N, C-alpha and C positions, 0 to 999 in steps of 0.2 A: 425517528429511525435510530437504531442502536447497533453498534458493532462491538462485539466482545470476543475474547479468546479464552479457551480453557487452559491455555499455556501460560498466561500471565495476566495479572490484574492491571487495570488502568493505573498508570503512575509507577508501576513496579518494574523490577528488573526482567529483561528478556532472557530466558534460559539460553545457555551457551549453545545448545543444540541448533538454535535458529540463527547463529552468527557465523562469521568466517572462522571463528576459533572452534567451531563444532561442525555440524552437518551442512551448514549454509543452505537450509531449507526453510520455506515459509511456514509459519505457525498455522494452526487451524483457526478459522474465524467463524463466528456465529452472527447471523444478521436477523434483526427483528424489526417489525413495525415499518416496513417499506411503505411509503405513502401511495395512495390510490393515484393512478395516472402515470406512475413511473414506467418508462419504456425500457430503461437499461440502468445498470449500476456501473460505477467505475471506482477503482481503488488506487490510491497513490500512497506509497510509503516513502517518507522524506525525513532527512536529518538536517534540521536548520542549524545545528551546532557545528557542522563540518566547516573546516577552515578555508572554505572557498566561497566565492560570491554566490549568494542564493542557496547555499547548502548543497546537499548531495541527495539525489533521488535513488532509492534502492529498488523500487518496483513500481511499474505502471501496468494496470490491467483494466480493460474496458469492454463494453458490450457484454457484461455479465447479465444473465437472465434475471429480471427483477423478482422472480419467484424463488431465487436462490436463498436458502436459509443457512447453508454451510459451505464454506470453502475449506476443503480438506488440507491437512498438512501435506507439504511437498506436492502441490498440485495447482493447476490452473483450471478454473471452472470450465466445463464443456461449452464450446462455442465462443468463448471470450478471446480477446486479442491482448498481446503483451507489447509494451513499448520498451524502449532502450533505457536502461538505468544510467546513472551518472558515469559509469565506466564504458558506456556504449554497447553493453551486452544486453540481449533481449532475454532476460530472466530475472528471478528474484536474487538479490544480492543482500545477504544478511548484514547486520551491524558489524562494523569493522573499523572503529575509530583508529586513526593513524598516529595520534599524538598522545601517547602515554595514558595514565590512569584518569583522564578527564571524563566525567560523565556526559554522555550524549543522550539526547531525547529523540526518539523515533516516533513519528506521527503517522499512524495508519488511518488515513482519511477515506471514508466511504461517501460517495456521492450518488444520490438518486437523480436521474436525468429524465427530461421529458422527451428524449429522442435517443436513438442509438448514435454512436460516434462514427463518422466516416473516415476515420484515421487508418492509415496503412500500418500493418504490423511493423514494429520497430520505431514508431514515431517517438520523438523525444518529449521531455517535460514541457517545453515551451509550446509545442503543438498540442499536447494534451490539455494544458491550461487554457489555451485559446479555444479549443473545441468545446470544453465544458462551460465556458463563460456564456451566460445567458440561458443555460439549459438546466441549472441546478434547482431541483424542487426541494431537496433536503440534504443535509450532510451530517455525518457523525464521525467522531474521532476517538481513537484508542491510542494512548501514548505509553510507550515502554522505554526503559532506560538501559544503557549498557556502557560499561567502561572496561578497558583492558588493563590487566594487572600491572 
């Protein structure tokens, strides 16, 4: 399984448009090679470099139709649910490092699951991780970087 974005290459800088210094909207994602038997997809955007325990989660989306090949810019896939980001808001929160010009790495992790998740809208990262444990058929990761001037 592969997740890519036409907005930035793996390991490259995330354009300002997708950060708190720009439009604070999610980039577009393309999904390929979802394994047979996948019942749902889930996406977690996480910054392990944030200066808090376990990093900072920027977006949680689950119960994405496994036939999805495109997640459009500034959108949630139809029928999918969103969880709470690290600030407690149920939405995408773009990269926004708080401590100067230090480079942060943002991990866009896509999971192919053998079942839909029974989480309530607004569930947090701990609930999300618990729910996907034991149900992951495949995963793929796209990493982008961002630092503030």
